[in-house]
N, C-alpha and C positions, 0 to 999 in steps of 0.2 A: 543679890541673892537669887538663886535660880528657884524655879517652882517645879513641882512634879507634874507630869501630864495628868489630865483628868481621867484618861483611859489608857490602859496599856494596849499594845498592838493586839494581844490576844483577846482583850475585852472588846476591841473594836470589830474584830472579825465577824461575830454573829450579827452585829448591827449592819455591817457592810453587806453581808450576805442577804439579810432581810430586805435591805434597800434595793439590792439588785433584783431580788425576786419580785418586789412590788413594781419596779420599773417594767419588768417583762410582762407581768400580769396586766398592768394598765395599758401598755402598748398593744397587747393582744386584744383587749376590749375595744380600744380606739380604732384599730385596724378593722375589726369586724363591723364596727359601726360606720366608719367614714372611708375606709380604704387606706392603703399604705401612703399614697401620694398626698393625701389630705391631712395627715397628722405630722406633728413636729415635736421636737423635744420640749418646746414651750408648752404644748398641750399636756405632756406628762408632768413637767415641773410645776405647772399651775395647779394641778390636782394634788400632787404630793407636797407642794410647798417647798420645793428644793430648787437650787440654781441649775441652769443648763450645764454648768461645769461639772456638777456632781454626776449628772447622767453621762457626760462624756468620759468621766473617769472609769465608769463601768463599761460603756459602749462608745468607743471613739467616734464611730460613724453610725448614721442611721441604718445603713445596710447591716452593720454588726448587730444592731438591736433586732432588725427584721429577721436575720438568720437565727438569732437566739429564740425568737418567738416561734419560728417554724420548727426548730429542733425540739422545743418543749412539746409542740403539738405532735411531732412524730413519736416522742416517748409516750405520750398519752394514748396514741393509736396502738402502739406496740403493746402497752399494758392491757388495753381492751381486747386486742386480738388474743393475747395469751389467756385472758380470763374465759373467753368463750371458744377456745380452740377446739374443744371436744364437743361443742354444741352442734345441733343440726344446722344445716345451711340456712333454713328458714329462720331459725332463732338468731343467727348472726345477722341476717338481713334485718330482722326486727331491731336489733341493737343499733345498727347504722341509721335506720329510719327514725328511731327514737331520738337520736342525737340531733337530727335535722328538725324534728318536731319541736324540741326544746328551743332551738335557735329561732324558729318561726314565731314562737310565742313571746320571745324577747325582742323581736324585730331586728335580729342580728343576722349577719352573713356567716356561713362557715368560713374558716380561714382560707381554704382553697378558693372558694368563690370570691373572697375579698381581694386576693392577690392576682388571680388570673386575668381579670379584665385590664390590669395595668402592666401585664407582663413585659410588653415591648419597651416600656419606659423605665423598667427596673434596672439597677446596676447588674452587671454581668454575674457577679458572685451570688446575688440574690436570685437571679433567674434560675440558676442551677438548683437551689434549695426548693423553689416553687415547683419546678419540674419533678424533683424527687418526691415531693409531697403528693403531687397528682398521681405519680406512678404507684406509690404505696397504697393509696385509697382505691384506685382502679383495680390493682392486683387483688386486694382483699375482696372487693365486691365481686370480681370475676370468680375467685375461689369459692365464695359462699354460694353464688348462683349455681355453679357447676355441682357443688356438693348437694345443694337442694334438689337439683334436677335428678341426680343419681338416686337420691333418697325418695323421690316421687312427690315431694312437697311443693316443688316449683316446676313450671312448664314453660318452655320457650324454644324457639327454633334458632339454629345458627350457633356461631361460636360464642362461648360465654364471655370472652373479653369484649366482643362487639356489643353484646347485650349489656355488659357492665358500663360501657361508655354511654349507652342510651339511658340507663337507670340513673347514673350519676348526673348526667346533664339535666334530667328532670328534677332531681333533688336540688341541684344548684339553682336552676331557674325558678323553682317553686319558692325559694326564699326571696329572690328578687321580686317576683310578681306579688307575693303576699305582703311585702313592704308597701307596695303601691295600692293593692286592692283588698287587703285584709287577710286574716288567717284562714278564712274559708277557702281561698284560692289554693293555699298549700294543701288543705285537706282534700280538695277535689282532684288536684293534679296527682298527688301521691296515691290516693285510693285507686284512681284509674290505672296507674302504673302497676300497683300491686295486683289488681284484677287481671291485668294483661299477663302477669307472671303466674297466674293460677294460684296466688297466695290467698289465704283466709285472713291475713293481717289487715287491719284497718286502723286508720288514725284515731277513730273514736275509742279504741282500746287503750290508748295511751293516757296517762294522767299528767297533770301539770308539774307535779313535784317528783318526777323521775330523776334518778341520779344523773348529774350533768357530766357528759364526756365531750371534749372539744375536738373537731376535724378541721 
């Protein structure tokens, strides 16, 4: 006597999609905390209490999962850009700095800062995704700096893309240094960078429970 399946394929779809989402979110968190090379499917499966085979079903390789984590980050960045597209350049700068502020208070790296130190060791297909992520955030920073300069709220010399590289490198390194020396280091580094841009934004203006946006 045959038995009916406990779930129909359609009933399984929402569950499978939810599992896939949880895998990506957990991988994102682990990468921000430990880096890409230091995490494994065993880390993910241990937290979610699922077998490695279940993770491989959704993401056959670790590079596949890494690429999905980055693609989700790019979607979040795109949504945030769209939300503040009409905002002044200085306000867009504030949004970006707020994101890093939130990370510093959690002791986490931004996703770009987590991947880039390991770039030369990454699979080729993942290197392209990391490079794209860097280009997107640098381009956005360059655009908001240039807009702020035209509006008179930000001041700096030279090309905005060169300045964007300097600002982003400060944001990345501030998260690394604050992990070692405490959140005060983040505040000092970022406040000095903002002063150098002629901005009146300061880290003390941010609050701990700001909406969380991932980079």
